[in-house]
C-alpha positions as CSV (number, residue, x, y, z in Angstrom):
1,M,12.8,7.0,7.2
2,L,9.9,5.7,5.0
3,K,8.6,2.2,5.7
4,S,6.5,-0.1,3.6
5,M,3.6,-2.0,5.0
6,T,4.8,-5.1,3.1
7,G,7.1,-7.2,5.2
8,Y,8.3,-10.6,6.2
9,G,10.1,-11.9,9.3
10,K,11.2,-15.3,10.6
11,A,12.8,-16.5,13.8
12,E,13.3,-19.9,15.5
13,C,14.0,-21.2,18.9
14,T,14.6,-24.7,20.4
15,L,12.7,-25.8,23.5
16,P,13.2,-29.0,25.5
17,S,10.5,-30.9,23.6
18,K,10.1,-29.0,20.3
19,K,11.6,-26.6,17.8
20,L,9.5,-23.5,17.1
21,T,9.4,-21.5,13.9
22,I,7.7,-18.1,14.0
23,E,6.8,-16.3,10.7
24,I,5.2,-12.9,10.4
25,K,3.8,-11.5,7.1
26,S,2.3,-8.1,6.5
27,L,0.5,-6.5,3.6
28,N,-1.0,-3.0,3.1
29,S,-4.3,-2.2,4.8
30,K,-6.1,1.0,5.8
31,Q,-6.1,-0.1,9.5
32,V,-4.2,-2.6,11.6
33,D,-5.6,-6.1,11.1
34,T,-3.9,-8.9,13.0
35,S,-4.4,-12.6,12.7
36,T,-2.7,-15.6,14.3
37,R,-2.3,-19.4,13.7
38,L,-1.1,-20.9,17.0
39,P,-0.6,-24.3,18.5
40,S,-3.3,-24.9,21.2
41,I,-0.8,-24.5,24.1
42,Y,-0.2,-20.8,23.1
43,R,-3.8,-19.8,22.4
44,E,-4.2,-18.3,25.9
45,K,-1.6,-15.8,24.8
46,E,-3.3,-14.8,21.5
47,L,-4.5,-11.4,22.7
48,E,-1.1,-10.5,24.0
49,I,0.6,-11.6,20.7
50,R,-2.0,-9.5,18.7
51,Q,-1.4,-6.5,20.9
52,M,2.4,-6.8,20.4
53,L,2.0,-7.0,16.7
54,A,-0.3,-4.0,16.6
55,N,2.0,-1.9,18.8
56,K,5.2,-2.7,17.0
57,L,4.1,-2.8,13.4
58,E,1.4,-0.1,13.7
59,R,-0.6,-0.7,10.5
60,G,-1.2,-3.3,7.8
61,K,-2.7,-6.8,7.4
62,I,-0.4,-8.7,9.8
63,E,-0.4,-12.5,10.1
64,C,1.6,-14.4,12.7
65,N,2.1,-18.2,12.3
66,I,3.8,-20.4,14.9
67,H,4.8,-23.9,13.7
68,Y,6.6,-26.5,15.8
69,E,8.5,-29.8,15.3
70,L,8.8,-32.3,18.0
71,V,12.3,-33.3,19.0
72,S,13.5,-36.7,20.2
73,G,12.7,-37.5,23.8
74,S,9.6,-35.3,23.9
75,S,6.7,-36.6,26.0
76,T,3.9,-36.7,23.5
77,S,1.0,-38.9,22.3
78,I,-1.2,-39.0,19.2
79,N,-4.7,-37.5,19.5
80,S,-6.4,-40.4,17.8
81,I,-9.9,-38.8,17.8
82,V,-8.7,-35.7,16.0
83,L,-6.5,-37.7,13.7
84,K,-9.3,-40.1,12.6
85,D,-11.7,-37.1,12.0
86,Y,-9.0,-35.4,9.8
87,I,-8.5,-38.6,7.8
88,K,-12.3,-39.1,7.3
89,Q,-12.8,-35.5,6.2
90,L,-9.8,-35.6,3.8
91,G,-11.1,-38.9,2.3
92,E,-14.5,-37.4,1.7
93,I,-13.0,-34.2,0.1
94,S,-10.8,-36.4,-2.2
95,R,-13.8,-38.4,-3.4
96,E,-16.0,-35.4,-4.0
97,A,-13.2,-33.6,-5.9
98,G,-12.3,-36.8,-7.9
99,I,-8.7,-36.7,-7.0
100,E,-6.3,-39.3,-5.6
101,P,-6.3,-39.2,-1.8
102,G,-2.6,-39.9,-1.5
103,D,-1.1,-40.6,1.9
104,L,-3.9,-39.4,4.2
105,L,-2.2,-40.3,7.4
106,S,0.9,-38.3,6.6
107,T,-1.2,-35.3,5.5
108,A,-3.4,-35.5,8.6
109,M,-0.4,-35.7,10.9
110,R,0.7,-32.2,9.7
111,L,-2.6,-30.6,10.7
112,P,-3.1,-28.8,14.1
113,D,-3.7,-30.7,17.4
114,T,-2.9,-34.2,16.1
115,V,-0.2,-34.6,18.7
116,I,-0.8,-34.0,22.4
117,N,2.1,-32.7,24.5
118,E,1.6,-34.3,28.0
119,K,3.0,-31.1,29.5
120,A,-0.1,-29.2,28.4
121,E,0.4,-26.2,30.7
122,L,2.5,-23.3,29.4
123,G,5.3,-22.6,31.8
124,E,6.7,-19.1,32.4
125,E,10.2,-20.0,31.2
126,E,8.9,-21.4,27.9
127,W,6.7,-18.5,27.3
128,N,9.5,-16.0,27.9
129,Q,11.6,-17.8,25.3
130,V,8.7,-17.8,22.8
131,L,8.1,-14.1,23.5
132,E,11.7,-13.2,22.7
133,T,11.5,-15.2,19.5
134,I,8.3,-13.3,18.5
135,K,10.1,-10.1,19.2
136,Q,13.0,-11.2,16.9
137,A,10.5,-12.0,14.1
138,I,8.9,-8.6,14.5
139,E,12.3,-6.9,14.3
140,D,13.1,-8.9,11.2
141,T,9.7,-7.8,9.7
142,D,10.5,-4.2,10.5
143,A,13.9,-4.4,8.9
144,F,12.2,-5.8,5.7
145,R,9.7,-2.9,5.8
146,I,12.6,-0.4,6.0
147,Q,14.3,-2.0,3.1
148,E,11.1,-1.9,1.0
149,G,10.5,1.7,2.2
150,K,13.8,2.8,0.7
151,A,12.7,1.6,-2.8
152,L,9.3,3.2,-2.3
153,E,10.8,6.5,-1.3
154,S,13.1,6.6,-4.3
155,D,10.3,5.8,-6.7
156,L,7.9,8.5,-5.2
157,M,10.6,11.1,-5.4
158,D,11.3,10.3,-9.0
159,R,7.6,10.6,-9.9
160,I,7.1,13.9,-8.0
161,A,10.1,15.2,-10.0
162,E,8.5,14.1,-13.2
163,I,5.3,16.0,-12.4
164,R,7.4,19.1,-11.7
165,N,9.1,18.7,-15.0
166,K,5.8,18.4,-16.9
167,L,4.5,21.5,-15.0
168,E,7.5,23.5,-16.2
169,L,6.9,22.4,-19.8
170,V,3.4,23.9,-19.6
171,K,4.8,27.5,-19.4
172,P,5.9,28.0,-23.1
173,F,2.4,27.1,-24.3
174,E,0.4,29.5,-22.2
175,A,1.1,32.7,-24.3
176,E,0.5,30.7,-27.5
177,R,-2.8,29.4,-26.1
178,M,-4.1,33.0,-25.6
179,E,-3.1,34.0,-29.1
180,K,-4.9,31.0,-30.5
181,I,-8.1,32.0,-28.6
182,K,-7.8,35.5,-29.9
183,E,-7.5,34.2,-33.5
184,R,-10.4,31.9,-33.0
185,I,-12.7,34.7,-31.9
186,H,-11.7,36.8,-34.8
187,S,-12.3,33.9,-37.2
188,N,-15.7,33.2,-35.7
189,L,-16.7,36.8,-36.0
190,E,-15.7,36.9,-39.6
191,E,-17.6,33.8,-40.4
192,I,-20.8,35.0,-38.7
193,N,-20.7,38.5,-40.2
194,P,-18.1,38.8,-43.0
195,G,-16.7,42.3,-43.5
196,A,-18.4,43.8,-40.5
197,E,-16.6,46.4,-38.4
198,I,-15.4,44.9,-35.1
199,D,-15.9,46.8,-31.8
200,L,-12.3,46.5,-30.5
201,N,-13.3,47.6,-27.0
202,R,-15.9,44.8,-26.8
203,L,-13.5,42.4,-28.3
204,E,-10.9,43.3,-25.6
205,Q,-13.5,42.7,-22.9
206,E,-14.3,39.3,-24.3
207,L,-10.6,38.4,-24.5
208,I,-10.1,39.5,-20.8
209,Y,-13.2,37.4,-19.9
210,Y,-11.7,34.3,-21.6
211,A,-8.3,35.0,-20.2
212,E,-9.6,35.0,-16.7
213,K,-11.8,32.0,-17.2
214,L,-9.0,29.9,-18.7
215,D,-6.1,31.2,-16.5
216,I,-4.3,28.3,-14.8
217,N,-1.7,30.3,-12.8
218,E,-3.6,29.7,-9.6
219,E,-3.8,25.9,-10.2
220,K,-0.1,25.9,-11.1
221,V,0.8,27.6,-7.8
222,R,-1.4,25.3,-5.7
223,L,0.0,22.3,-7.5
224,Q,3.6,23.4,-6.8
225,N,2.7,23.9,-3.1
226,H,1.2,20.5,-2.9
227,L,4.2,18.9,-4.5
228,D,6.5,20.7,-2.0
229,Y,4.3,19.5,0.9
230,F,4.3,16.0,-0.4
231,M,8.2,16.0,-0.4
232,E,8.2,17.6,3.1
233,I,6.0,14.8,4.5
234,L,8.0,12.2,2.6
235,E,11.2,13.3,4.3
236,Q,9.6,13.0,7.7
237,G,9.3,9.3,7.1
238,S,6.7,6.9,8.5
239,P,4.0,6.6,9.7
240,N,2.7,9.1,7.2
241,G,1.1,7.0,4.5
242,K,-2.4,8.3,5.1
243,K,-1.2,11.9,4.9
244,L,0.6,11.3,1.6
245,G,-2.6,9.8,0.3
246,F,-4.6,12.9,1.2
247,I,-2.0,15.2,-0.5
248,S,-2.1,13.0,-3.6
249,Q,-5.8,13.6,-3.8
250,E,-5.2,17.4,-3.7
251,I,-2.5,17.1,-6.4
252,G,-5.0,15.3,-8.5
253,R,-7.6,18.0,-8.1
254,E,-5.2,20.7,-9.4
255,I,-4.1,18.6,-12.3
256,N,-7.7,17.9,-13.3
257,T,-8.6,21.6,-13.1
258,M,-5.7,22.5,-15.3
259,G,-6.8,19.9,-17.8
260,S,-10.3,21.2,-18.0
261,K,-9.1,24.8,-18.5
262,A,-6.2,24.0,-20.8
263,N,-8.0,24.4,-24.2
264,H,-4.7,23.5,-25.8
265,S,-3.6,20.1,-27.1
266,E,0.0,20.2,-25.9
267,I,-1.0,21.3,-22.4
268,Q,-3.6,18.5,-22.3
269,R,-1.0,16.0,-23.3
270,L,1.2,17.2,-20.4
271,V,-1.7,17.0,-18.1
272,V,-2.3,13.3,-19.2
273,D,1.4,12.6,-18.4
274,M,1.0,14.2,-15.0
275,K,-2.1,12.1,-14.3
276,D,-0.2,8.9,-15.3
277,E,2.6,9.7,-12.8
278,L,0.1,10.6,-10.1
279,E,-1.8,7.2,-10.5
280,R,1.5,5.4,-10.0
281,I,2.2,7.6,-6.9
282,K,-1.2,6.7,-5.5
283,E,-0.6,3.0,-6.0
284,Q,2.8,3.2,-4.2
285,V,1.4,5.4,-1.4
286,L,-1.1,2.5,-0.5
287,N,2.0,0.5,0.6
288,V,3.5,3.3,2.8
289,L,3.1,2.9,6.5
């Protein structure tokens, strides 16, 4: 089962004094890169949250945000020092930017730490509830990644099939290519020394030399093997994004070598088409877990 690194998950829970909303977003990245935005009461658990995200989601740029809304009856007070500082800074920014400040109080109240919960200590029961909600958001994110992975897998399979098709279309032009090289050598000899007797043995040796130098059978076999290996790894599912990236590079090397040896306009067009499909494969593989 292939997974995308792109994902989104959301879960909510209601506590005695507040309602929590936990959102997780993930994008592609070479390594695991976690970040969090947490209310102050949960900051002591930041490392634990980061570790959980890294263990469950494995790779990607992962962001976890915890928002809360106070419910009626909560024992809270306004942090006037923080609130005044926010209003002051917002006013200065508005004046410098030349924009209307709007309702600064309302804006400032939505910023972190403007409200103090008198129960400042994080209890075990509350944390267990929050922990379960984070797990739900992670599962939601993972389900999103699986859904995205199905679309990625289908697209990658189609593009590998297109490269195979282009590779098959190369075959009819190979014999024609050697005939054109033979004709070109004859024509060049005639231009250089019109009417001269041609040493057929030497000509045959030159043709063999060019045939070996321009032969692309080895590249075709290696390319076919790389395509088979790509499909094998694709079927194994995630996490295999890095390995698919390495195989894509090997596919590119064989296609490039074929292009440099082609010496035939139709084969070169097919090589360009293969390169185009491969570039799209590389773009998609960047999103694979």
